[in-house]
A tleap script that builds the chain and sets N, CA, C and O, in Angstrom:
source leaprc.protein.ff14SB
mol = sequence {
  NMET ALA HIE SER ILE LEU VAL VAL ASP ASP
  GLU SER ASP ILE ARG LEU LEU TYR LYS THR
  GLU LEU GLU ASP GLN GLY PHE LYS VAL PHE
  GLU ALA ALA GLY SER GLU GLU CYS PHE PRO
  ILE LEU GLU LYS GLU ASN ILE ASP VAL ILE
  LEU LEU ASP ILE LYS LEU LYS GLY GLU SER
  GLY ILE ASP ILE LEU GLN GLU ILE THR LYS
  LYS HIE LYS GLY LEU LYS THR ILE LEU ALA
  THR ALA TYR SER ALA TYR GLN ASP ASP PHE
  SER THR TRP LEU ALA ASP GLY TYR TRP VAL
  LYS SER PRO SER ASP LEU ASP SER LEU VAL
  GLY GLU ILE ASN LYS VAL LEU GLN LYS SER
  CLYS
}
set mol.1.N position { 86.782 -6.982 18.543 }
set mol.1.CA position { 87.156 -7.085 19.936 }
set mol.1.C position { 86.506 -5.942 20.718 }
set mol.1.O position { 86.529 -4.790 20.283 }
set mol.2.N position { 85.934 -6.267 21.859 }
set mol.2.CA position { 85.241 -5.266 22.678 }
set mol.2.C position { 86.234 -4.301 23.306 }
set mol.2.O position { 87.310 -4.699 23.750 }
set mol.3.N position { 85.861 -3.036 23.337 }
set mol.3.CA position { 86.668 -2.049 24.042 }
set mol.3.C position { 86.503 -2.265 25.538 }
set mol.3.O position { 85.444 -2.688 26.002 }
set mol.4.N position { 87.551 -1.973 26.282 }
set mol.4.CA position { 87.497 -2.153 27.732 }
set mol.4.C position { 87.424 -0.802 28.437 }
set mol.4.O position { 88.090 0.161 28.059 }
set mol.5.N position { 86.597 -0.767 29.468 }
set mol.5.CA position { 86.345 0.444 30.239 }
set mol.5.C position { 86.659 0.141 31.699 }
set mol.5.O position { 86.272 -0.906 32.218 }
set mol.6.N position { 87.353 1.048 32.352 }
set mol.6.CA position { 87.547 0.962 33.802 }
set mol.6.C position { 86.694 2.047 34.440 }
set mol.6.O position { 86.903 3.236 34.197 }
set mol.7.N position { 85.732 1.634 35.255 }
set mol.7.CA position { 84.852 2.560 35.964 }
set mol.7.C position { 85.418 2.758 37.366 }
set mol.7.O position { 85.539 1.807 38.137 }
set mol.8.N position { 85.766 4.012 37.689 }
set mol.8.CA position { 86.284 4.336 39.021 }
set mol.8.C position { 85.246 5.211 39.716 }
set mol.8.O position { 85.051 6.375 39.366 }
set mol.9.N position { 84.586 4.618 40.710 }
set mol.9.CA position { 83.546 5.323 41.472 }
set mol.9.C position { 83.473 4.653 42.842 }
set mol.9.O position { 83.515 3.426 42.937 }
set mol.10.N position { 83.363 5.453 43.901 }
set mol.10.CA position { 83.344 4.877 45.251 }
set mol.10.C position { 81.976 4.341 45.654 }
set mol.10.O position { 81.842 3.752 46.726 }
set mol.11.N position { 80.963 4.530 44.825 }
set mol.11.CA position { 79.627 4.006 45.129 }
set mol.11.C position { 79.401 2.715 44.339 }
set mol.11.O position { 79.340 2.717 43.109 }
set mol.12.N position { 79.279 1.607 45.089 }
set mol.12.CA position { 79.167 0.301 44.435 }
set mol.12.C position { 77.905 0.181 43.583 }
set mol.12.O position { 77.921 -0.473 42.540 }
set mol.13.N position { 76.810 0.811 44.023 }
set mol.13.CA position { 75.577 0.717 43.222 }
set mol.13.C position { 75.706 1.473 41.900 }
set mol.13.O position { 75.127 1.064 40.893 }
set mol.14.N position { 76.456 2.562 41.898 }
set mol.14.CA position { 76.687 3.300 40.653 }
set mol.14.C position { 77.580 2.476 39.719 }
set mol.14.O position { 77.328 2.393 38.517 }
set mol.15.N position { 78.628 1.866 40.289 }
set mol.15.CA position { 79.502 1.014 39.456 }
set mol.15.C position { 78.690 -0.114 38.828 }
set mol.15.O position { 78.859 -0.423 37.648 }
set mol.16.N position { 77.809 -0.727 39.614 }
set mol.16.CA position { 76.979 -1.821 39.095 }
set mol.16.C position { 76.065 -1.327 37.972 }
set mol.16.O position { 75.906 -2.002 36.956 }
set mol.17.N position { 75.471 -0.156 38.157 }
set mol.17.CA position { 74.599 0.418 37.124 }
set mol.17.C position { 75.372 0.644 35.829 }
set mol.17.O position { 74.920 0.249 34.754 }
set mol.18.N position { 76.535 1.278 35.931 }
set mol.18.CA position { 77.343 1.546 34.732 }
set mol.18.C position { 77.821 0.245 34.094 }
set mol.18.O position { 77.784 0.090 32.873 }
set mol.19.N position { 78.271 -0.688 34.934 }
set mol.19.CA position { 78.769 -1.967 34.412 }
set mol.19.C position { 77.678 -2.692 33.629 }
set mol.19.O position { 77.915 -3.180 32.524 }
set mol.20.N position { 76.483 -2.757 34.212 }
set mol.20.CA position { 75.367 -3.441 33.556 }
set mol.20.C position { 75.050 -2.789 32.210 }
set mol.20.O position { 74.903 -3.477 31.200 }
set mol.21.N position { 74.946 -1.466 32.204 }
set mol.21.CA position { 74.609 -0.751 30.965 }
set mol.21.C position { 75.711 -0.899 29.918 }
set mol.21.O position { 75.432 -1.155 28.747 }
set mol.22.N position { 76.964 -0.737 30.346 }
set mol.22.CA position { 78.066 -0.771 29.381 }
set mol.22.C position { 78.298 -2.182 28.840 }
set mol.22.O position { 78.638 -2.351 27.669 }
set mol.23.N position { 78.117 -3.192 29.687 }
set mol.23.CA position { 78.243 -4.568 29.193 }
set mol.23.C position { 77.120 -4.882 28.197 }
set mol.23.O position { 77.333 -5.592 27.214 }
set mol.24.N position { 75.929 -4.350 28.460 }
set mol.24.CA position { 74.822 -4.524 27.494 }
set mol.24.C position { 75.158 -3.883 26.148 }
set mol.24.O position { 74.666 -4.319 25.107 }
set mol.25.N position { 75.994 -2.852 26.173 }
set mol.25.CA position { 76.402 -2.160 24.944 }
set mol.25.C position { 77.606 -2.829 24.282 }
set mol.25.O position { 78.067 -2.385 23.230 }
set mol.26.N position { 78.118 -3.905 24.905 }
set mol.26.CA position { 79.205 -4.662 24.306 }
set mol.26.C position { 80.599 -4.337 24.816 }
set mol.26.O position { 81.585 -4.853 24.289 }
set mol.27.N position { 80.698 -3.487 25.836 }
set mol.27.CA position { 82.010 -3.157 26.404 }
set mol.27.C position { 82.406 -4.201 27.445 }
set mol.27.O position { 81.549 -4.821 28.075 }
set mol.28.N position { 83.710 -4.387 27.616 }
set mol.28.CA position { 84.239 -5.180 28.718 }
set mol.28.C position { 84.507 -4.195 29.850 }
set mol.28.O position { 85.218 -3.211 29.648 }
set mol.29.N position { 83.955 -4.437 31.031 }
set mol.29.CA position { 83.993 -3.442 32.105 }
set mol.29.C position { 84.751 -3.969 33.325 }
set mol.29.O position { 84.520 -5.085 33.791 }
set mol.30.N position { 85.656 -3.136 33.824 }
set mol.30.CA position { 86.357 -3.375 35.078 }
set mol.30.C position { 85.902 -2.295 36.053 }
set mol.30.O position { 85.472 -1.217 35.641 }
set mol.31.N position { 86.000 -2.591 37.352 }
set mol.31.CA position { 85.547 -1.641 38.368 }
set mol.31.C position { 86.620 -1.389 39.400 }
set mol.31.O position { 87.401 -2.281 39.733 }
set mol.32.N position { 86.657 -0.146 39.914 }
set mol.32.CA position { 87.542 0.211 41.014 }
set mol.32.C position { 86.836 1.251 41.876 }
set mol.32.O position { 86.130 2.121 41.366 }
set mol.33.N position { 87.037 1.150 43.200 }
set mol.33.CA position { 86.432 2.108 44.119 }
set mol.33.C position { 87.310 3.342 44.310 }
set mol.33.O position { 86.826 4.368 44.789 }
set mol.34.N position { 88.580 3.263 43.948 }
set mol.34.CA position { 89.512 4.378 44.122 }
set mol.34.C position { 90.859 4.012 43.537 }
set mol.34.O position { 90.988 3.010 42.834 }
set mol.35.N position { 91.875 4.836 43.832 }
set mol.35.CA position { 93.194 4.633 43.222 }
set mol.35.C position { 93.849 3.322 43.654 }
set mol.35.O position { 94.588 2.720 42.874 }
set mol.36.N position { 93.588 2.867 44.896 }
set mol.36.CA position { 94.205 1.617 45.354 }
set mol.36.C position { 93.791 0.432 44.488 }
set mol.36.O position { 94.572 -0.502 44.304 }
set mol.37.N position { 92.588 0.460 43.962 }
set mol.37.CA position { 92.131 -0.610 43.072 }
set mol.37.C position { 92.385 -0.267 41.608 }
set mol.37.O position { 92.579 -1.159 40.783 }
set mol.38.N position { 92.383 1.010 41.291 }
set mol.38.CA position { 92.514 1.467 39.897 }
set mol.38.C position { 93.884 1.138 39.298 }
set mol.38.O position { 93.961 0.549 38.220 }
set mol.39.N position { 94.956 1.512 39.982 }
set mol.39.CA position { 96.277 1.378 39.381 }
set mol.39.C position { 96.721 -0.077 39.164 }
set mol.39.O position { 97.347 -0.365 38.144 }
set mol.40.N position { 96.420 -1.000 40.085 }
set mol.40.CA position { 96.747 -2.405 39.782 }
set mol.40.C position { 96.014 -2.939 38.538 }
set mol.40.O position { 96.575 -3.730 37.780 }
set mol.41.N position { 94.771 -2.508 38.335 }
set mol.41.CA position { 94.043 -2.931 37.136 }
set mol.41.C position { 94.723 -2.366 35.892 }
set mol.41.O position { 94.869 -3.063 34.888 }
set mol.42.N position { 95.136 -1.107 35.962 }
set mol.42.CA position { 95.806 -0.489 34.811 }
set mol.42.C position { 97.112 -1.196 34.474 }
set mol.42.O position { 97.503 -1.249 33.308 }
set mol.43.N position { 97.791 -1.739 35.481 }
set mol.43.CA position { 99.044 -2.462 35.246 }
set mol.43.C position { 98.795 -3.828 34.590 }
set mol.43.O position { 99.622 -4.307 33.815 }
set mol.44.N position { 97.643 -4.455 34.907 }
set mol.44.CA position { 97.384 -5.816 34.433 }
set mol.44.C position { 96.567 -5.885 33.146 }
set mol.44.O position { 96.777 -6.773 32.321 }
set mol.45.N position { 95.642 -4.954 32.978 }
set mol.45.CA position { 94.664 -5.069 31.884 }
set mol.45.C position { 94.933 -4.028 30.795 }
set mol.45.O position { 95.557 -2.997 31.046 }
set mol.46.N position { 94.462 -4.309 29.612 }
set mol.46.CA position { 94.558 -3.376 28.490 }
set mol.46.C position { 93.267 -2.553 28.459 }
set mol.46.O position { 92.274 -2.960 27.855 }
set mol.47.N position { 93.295 -1.403 29.111 }
set mol.47.CA position { 92.116 -0.553 29.240 }
set mol.47.C position { 92.120 0.499 28.128 }
set mol.47.O position { 93.147 1.117 27.852 }
set mol.48.N position { 90.967 0.692 27.498 }
set mol.48.CA position { 90.840 1.694 26.437 }
set mol.48.C position { 90.411 3.053 26.973 }
set mol.48.O position { 90.905 4.091 26.531 }
set mol.49.N position { 89.477 3.037 27.939 }
set mol.49.CA position { 88.929 4.288 28.478 }
set mol.49.C position { 88.690 4.125 29.977 }
set mol.49.O position { 88.254 3.071 30.440 }
set mol.50.N position { 88.985 5.190 30.725 }
set mol.50.CA position { 88.657 5.215 32.150 }
set mol.50.C position { 87.535 6.215 32.365 }
set mol.50.O position { 87.621 7.366 31.936 }
set mol.51.N position { 86.485 5.764 33.034 }
set mol.51.CA position { 85.410 6.647 33.469 }
set mol.51.C position { 85.683 6.935 34.937 }
set mol.51.O position { 85.592 6.036 35.774 }
set mol.52.N position { 86.014 8.167 35.252 }
set mol.52.CA position { 86.522 8.528 36.568 }
set mol.52.C position { 85.616 9.552 37.244 }
set mol.52.O position { 85.447 10.666 36.747 }
set mol.53.N position { 85.038 9.170 38.375 }
set mol.53.CA position { 84.210 10.099 39.138 }
set mol.53.C position { 85.108 11.151 39.783 }
set mol.53.O position { 86.167 10.822 40.317 }
set mol.54.N position { 84.691 12.402 39.736 }
set mol.54.CA position { 85.502 13.472 40.338 }
set mol.54.C position { 85.443 13.417 41.858 }
set mol.54.O position { 86.469 13.564 42.524 }
set mol.55.N position { 84.262 13.208 42.409 }
set mol.55.CA position { 84.097 13.198 43.871 }
set mol.55.C position { 84.203 11.769 44.395 }
set mol.55.O position { 83.292 10.959 44.224 }
set mol.56.N position { 85.315 11.481 45.026 }
set mol.56.CA position { 85.532 10.178 45.641 }
set mol.56.C position { 85.815 10.382 47.113 }
set mol.56.O position { 86.254 11.455 47.525 }
set mol.57.N position { 85.564 9.356 47.907 }
set mol.57.CA position { 85.880 9.443 49.330 }
set mol.57.C position { 87.396 9.477 49.507 }
set mol.57.O position { 88.107 8.608 49.003 }
set mol.58.N position { 87.871 10.466 50.210 }
set mol.58.CA position { 89.288 10.503 50.556 }
set mol.58.C position { 90.198 11.127 49.528 }
set mol.58.O position { 91.179 11.773 49.894 }
set mol.59.N position { 89.912 10.958 48.271 }
set mol.59.CA position { 90.783 11.504 47.239 }
set mol.59.C position { 89.920 12.033 46.104 }
set mol.59.O position { 88.754 11.670 45.949 }
set mol.60.N position { 90.525 12.883 45.338 }
set mol.60.CA position { 89.798 13.481 44.228 }
set mol.60.C position { 90.051 12.689 42.944 }
set mol.60.O position { 91.151 12.189 42.710 }
set mol.61.N position { 89.025 12.589 42.133 }
set mol.61.CA position { 89.214 11.981 40.825 }
set mol.61.C position { 90.181 12.790 39.972 }
set mol.61.O position { 90.851 12.244 39.095 }
set mol.62.N position { 90.253 14.082 40.228 }
set mol.62.CA position { 91.198 14.940 39.497 }
set mol.62.C position { 92.625 14.573 39.867 }
set mol.62.O position { 93.507 14.564 39.007 }
set mol.63.N position { 92.864 14.267 41.157 }
set mol.63.CA position { 94.205 13.817 41.573 }
set mol.63.C position { 94.570 12.505 40.867 }
set mol.63.O position { 95.694 12.342 40.392 }
set mol.64.N position { 93.631 11.590 40.804 }
set mol.64.CA position { 93.879 10.317 40.120 }
set mol.64.C position { 94.125 10.564 38.631 }
set mol.64.O position { 94.993 9.927 38.033 }
set mol.65.N position { 93.373 11.478 38.035 }
set mol.65.CA position { 93.558 11.826 36.623 }
set mol.65.C position { 94.996 12.313 36.373 }
set mol.65.O position { 95.629 11.910 35.397 }
set mol.66.N position { 95.493 13.164 37.244 }
set mol.66.CA position { 96.857 13.676 37.078 }
set mol.66.C position { 97.882 12.544 37.167 }
set mol.66.O position { 98.856 12.527 36.414 }
set mol.67.N position { 97.668 11.613 38.072 }
set mol.67.CA position { 98.575 10.462 38.214 }
set mol.67.C position { 98.490 9.565 36.970 }
set mol.67.O position { 99.508 9.065 36.490 }
set mol.68.N position { 97.306 9.372 36.468 }
set mol.68.CA position { 97.125 8.543 35.265 }
set mol.68.C position { 97.853 9.162 34.081 }
set mol.68.O position { 98.507 8.454 33.314 }
set mol.69.N position { 97.744 10.478 33.926 }
set mol.69.CA position { 98.393 11.121 32.768 }
set mol.69.C position { 99.916 11.044 32.858 }
set mol.69.O position { 100.599 11.104 31.835 }
set mol.70.N position { 100.457 10.913 34.080 }
set mol.70.CA position { 101.909 10.752 34.238 }
set mol.70.C position { 102.339 9.313 33.939 }
set mol.70.O position { 103.330 9.087 33.245 }
set mol.71.N position { 101.594 8.351 34.463 }
set mol.71.CA position { 101.996 6.945 34.385 }
set mol.71.C position { 101.490 6.227 33.135 }
set mol.71.O position { 102.106 5.254 32.702 }
set mol.72.N position { 100.394 6.677 32.553 }
set mol.72.CA position { 99.769 5.969 31.428 }
set mol.72.C position { 99.433 6.967 30.324 }
set mol.72.O position { 98.266 7.184 30.000 }
set mol.73.N position { 100.447 7.556 29.766 }
set mol.73.CA position { 100.255 8.571 28.715 }
set mol.73.C position { 99.477 7.965 27.539 }
set mol.73.O position { 99.742 6.840 27.114 }
set mol.74.N position { 98.537 8.720 27.038 }
set mol.74.CA position { 97.744 8.274 25.900 }
set mol.74.C position { 96.484 7.524 26.270 }
set mol.74.O position { 95.622 7.303 25.420 }
set mol.75.N position { 96.364 7.128 27.526 }
set mol.75.CA position { 95.154 6.435 27.968 }
set mol.75.C position { 93.992 7.429 28.000 }
set mol.75.O position { 94.114 8.508 28.581 }
set mol.76.N position { 92.890 7.076 27.390 }
set mol.76.CA position { 91.736 7.966 27.298 }
set mol.76.C position { 90.987 8.008 28.623 }
set mol.76.O position { 90.784 6.980 29.269 }
set mol.77.N position { 90.579 9.218 29.020 }
set mol.77.CA position { 89.892 9.401 30.294 }
set mol.77.C position { 88.638 10.244 30.109 }
set mol.77.O position { 88.598 11.171 29.300 }
set mol.78.N position { 87.625 9.897 30.875 }
set mol.78.CA position { 86.393 10.686 30.921 }
set mol.78.C position { 86.109 10.981 32.386 }
set mol.78.O position { 86.037 10.066 33.206 }
set mol.79.N position { 85.949 12.249 32.711 }
set mol.79.CA position { 85.567 12.631 34.067 }
set mol.79.C position { 84.049 12.642 34.165 }
set mol.79.O position { 83.354 13.128 33.273 }
set mol.80.N position { 83.550 12.095 35.268 }
set mol.80.CA position { 82.108 12.060 35.509 }
set mol.80.C position { 81.807 12.834 36.779 }
set mol.80.O position { 82.481 12.663 37.795 }
set mol.81.N position { 80.807 13.671 36.721 }
set mol.81.CA position { 80.404 14.441 37.885 }
set mol.81.C position { 78.951 14.860 37.756 }
set mol.81.O position { 78.388 14.886 36.661 }
set mol.82.N position { 78.358 15.185 38.889 }
set mol.82.CA position { 76.993 15.687 38.873 }
set mol.82.C position { 76.966 17.198 38.637 }
set mol.82.O position { 75.894 17.784 38.486 }
set mol.83.N position { 78.143 17.828 38.604 }
set mol.83.CA position { 78.227 19.291 38.521 }
set mol.83.C position { 78.917 19.726 37.235 }
set mol.83.O position { 80.083 19.397 37.016 }
set mol.84.N position { 78.219 20.448 36.400 }
set mol.84.CA position { 78.812 20.914 35.146 }
set mol.84.C position { 79.868 21.988 35.365 }
set mol.84.O position { 80.666 22.247 34.465 }
set mol.85.N position { 79.895 22.618 36.533 }
set mol.85.CA position { 80.844 23.707 36.799 }
set mol.85.C position { 82.298 23.241 36.719 }
set mol.85.O position { 83.186 24.057 36.470 }
set mol.86.N position { 82.558 21.960 36.922 }
set mol.86.CA position { 83.941 21.460 36.850 }
set mol.86.C position { 84.526 21.615 35.447 }
set mol.86.O position { 85.747 21.636 35.292 }
set mol.87.N position { 83.684 21.722 34.435 }
set mol.87.CA position { 84.203 21.872 33.074 }
set mol.87.C position { 85.045 23.130 32.927 }
set mol.87.O position { 85.925 23.188 32.068 }
set mol.88.N position { 84.786 24.136 33.754 }
set mol.88.CA position { 85.542 25.387 33.688 }
set mol.88.C position { 86.821 25.334 34.511 }
set mol.88.O position { 87.634 26.256 34.438 }
set mol.89.N position { 87.017 24.281 35.290 }
set mol.89.CA position { 88.216 24.123 36.120 }
set mol.89.C position { 89.347 23.586 35.235 }
set mol.89.O position { 89.240 22.489 34.685 }
set mol.90.N position { 90.410 24.345 35.103 }
set mol.90.CA position { 91.486 23.946 34.187 }
set mol.90.C position { 92.113 22.606 34.557 }
set mol.90.O position { 92.681 21.942 33.689 }
set mol.91.N position { 92.025 22.188 35.826 }
set mol.91.CA position { 92.615 20.905 36.218 }
set mol.91.C position { 91.865 19.714 35.609 }
set mol.91.O position { 92.378 18.595 35.606 }
set mol.92.N position { 90.659 19.950 35.096 }
set mol.92.CA position { 89.910 18.856 34.469 }
set mol.92.C position { 90.203 18.761 32.976 }
set mol.92.O position { 89.753 17.821 32.321 }
set mol.93.N position { 90.941 19.704 32.436 }
set mol.93.CA position { 91.168 19.741 30.999 }
set mol.93.C position { 92.121 18.657 30.523 }
set mol.93.O position { 92.292 18.473 29.318 }
set mol.94.N position { 92.744 17.937 31.449 }
set mol.94.CA position { 93.592 16.807 31.062 }
set mol.94.C position { 92.762 15.643 30.515 }
set mol.94.O position { 93.266 14.796 29.777 }
set mol.95.N position { 91.488 15.621 30.889 }
set mol.95.CA position { 90.619 14.513 30.472 }
set mol.95.C position { 90.251 14.644 29.000 }
set mol.95.O position { 90.220 15.745 28.450 }
set mol.96.N position { 89.975 13.515 28.375 }
set mol.96.CA position { 89.569 13.487 26.971 }
set mol.96.C position { 88.074 13.723 26.811 }
set mol.96.O position { 87.602 14.098 25.737 }
set mol.97.N position { 87.341 13.499 27.889 }
set mol.97.CA position { 85.900 13.684 27.836 }
set mol.97.C position { 85.369 14.101 29.194 }
set mol.97.O position { 86.051 13.987 30.213 }
set mol.98.N position { 84.159 14.579 29.184 }
set mol.98.CA position { 83.527 15.070 30.405 }
set mol.98.C position { 82.054 14.680 30.326 }
set mol.98.O position { 81.389 14.932 29.321 }
set mol.99.N position { 81.556 14.069 31.386 }
set mol.99.CA position { 80.166 13.626 31.369 }
set mol.99.C position { 79.479 14.067 32.641 }
set mol.99.O position { 79.941 13.754 33.739 }
set mol.100.N position { 78.377 14.793 32.505 }
set mol.100.CA position { 77.568 15.184 33.657 }
set mol.100.C position { 76.633 14.018 33.938 }
set mol.100.O position { 75.777 13.673 33.123 }
set mol.101.N position { 76.815 13.419 35.114 }
set mol.101.CA position { 76.085 12.206 35.477 }
set mol.101.C position { 74.584 12.367 35.388 }
set mol.101.O position { 74.016 13.381 35.795 }
set mol.102.N position { 73.972 11.361 34.857 }
set mol.102.CA position { 72.522 11.291 34.830 }
set mol.102.C position { 72.154 9.812 34.766 }
set mol.102.O position { 72.098 9.232 33.681 }
set mol.103.N position { 71.900 9.193 35.934 }
set mol.103.CA position { 71.570 7.764 35.925 }
set mol.103.C position { 70.351 7.433 35.073 }
set mol.103.O position { 70.175 6.285 34.663 }
set mol.104.N position { 69.505 8.430 34.804 }
set mol.104.CA position { 68.324 8.164 33.975 }
set mol.104.C position { 68.618 8.309 32.478 }
set mol.104.O position { 67.768 7.995 31.645 }
set mol.105.N position { 69.841 8.793 32.133 }
set mol.105.CA position { 70.190 8.958 30.719 }
set mol.105.C position { 71.587 8.405 30.468 }
set mol.105.O position { 72.542 9.156 30.272 }
set mol.106.N position { 71.688 7.096 30.477 }
set mol.106.CA position { 72.994 6.479 30.258 }
set mol.106.C position { 73.365 6.449 28.776 }
set mol.106.O position { 74.501 6.126 28.427 }
set mol.107.N position { 72.413 6.783 27.907 }
set mol.107.CA position { 72.751 6.892 26.477 }
set mol.107.C position { 73.799 7.979 26.267 }
set mol.107.O position { 74.673 7.848 25.411 }
set mol.108.N position { 73.709 9.057 27.054 }
set mol.108.CA position { 74.696 10.130 26.901 }
set mol.108.C position { 76.078 9.667 27.354 }
set mol.108.O position { 77.085 10.121 26.810 }
set mol.109.N position { 76.145 8.770 28.342 }
set mol.109.CA position { 77.428 8.201 28.767 }
set mol.109.C position { 78.030 7.359 27.645 }
set mol.109.O position { 79.210 7.497 27.323 }
set mol.110.N position { 77.222 6.497 27.058 }
set mol.110.CA position { 77.706 5.657 25.958 }
set mol.110.C position { 78.158 6.538 24.792 }
set mol.110.O position { 79.164 6.253 24.143 }
set mol.111.N position { 77.408 7.608 24.533 }
set mol.111.CA position { 77.788 8.532 23.470 }
set mol.111.C position { 79.134 9.192 23.733 }
set mol.111.O position { 79.947 9.333 22.819 }
set mol.112.N position { 79.373 9.597 24.975 }
set mol.112.CA position { 80.653 10.232 25.327 }
set mol.112.C position { 81.802 9.225 25.190 }
set mol.112.O position { 82.872 9.570 24.689 }
set mol.113.N position { 81.583 7.997 25.630 }
set mol.113.CA position { 82.616 6.957 25.497 }
set mol.113.C position { 82.934 6.724 24.022 }
set mol.113.O position { 84.103 6.660 23.640 }
set mol.114.N position { 81.911 6.600 23.206 }
set mol.114.CA position { 82.156 6.377 21.774 }
set mol.114.C position { 82.857 7.566 21.134 }
set mol.114.O position { 83.698 7.384 20.253 }
set mol.115.N position { 82.525 8.781 21.564 }
set mol.115.CA position { 83.180 9.981 21.031 }
set mol.115.C position { 84.677 9.969 21.377 }
set mol.115.O position { 85.516 10.276 20.529 }
set mol.116.N position { 85.001 9.616 22.615 }
set mol.116.CA position { 86.411 9.563 23.037 }
set mol.116.C position { 87.152 8.455 22.288 }
set mol.116.O position { 88.302 8.634 21.888 }
set mol.117.N position { 86.495 7.319 22.101 }
set mol.117.CA position { 87.132 6.220 21.357 }
set mol.117.C position { 87.381 6.619 19.906 }
set mol.117.O position { 88.403 6.242 19.331 }
set mol.118.N position { 86.473 7.369 19.311 }
set mol.118.CA position { 86.663 7.820 17.927 }
set mol.118.C position { 87.867 8.747 17.806 }
set mol.118.O position { 88.566 8.728 16.793 }
set mol.119.N position { 88.111 9.557 18.833 }
set mol.119.CA position { 89.263 10.468 18.831 }
set mol.119.C position { 90.575 9.699 18.789 }
set mol.119.O position { 91.575 10.194 18.269 }
set mol.120.N position { 90.571 8.496 19.335 }
set mol.120.CA position { 91.822 7.735 19.438 }
set mol.120.C position { 92.169 6.999 18.153 }
set mol.120.O position { 93.250 6.418 18.053 }
set mol.121.N position { 91.288 7.011 17.181 }
set mol.121.CA position { 91.567 6.300 15.922 }
set mol.121.C position { 92.464 7.117 15.023 }
set mol.121.O position { 92.803 6.677 13.925 }
savepdb mol mol.pdb
quit
């Protein structure tokens, strides 16, 4: 059975890029632009991993991460950002994984997802 990923990013072209790549790798992919779309999906679907962009319009991915850890304990999360400096921010330590975005190297994204999934076994 394919693992399911929820991609939370406010840029539709980035969501499409990740969805295309992850589906090619055999994952089932859901998309959300922010928390208003994210939480209803979490209530309806059996999600294995959330890929959550830190910088979103209007709200922070870190704020959404904190809400997820309260409402969906045990759900695996990966924070995605273009800035490696967030790794030193203690508020990001709730996440199970951290990925520095690189649209030209999506192999590293797949590797991070597989690493987080292995932790859950």
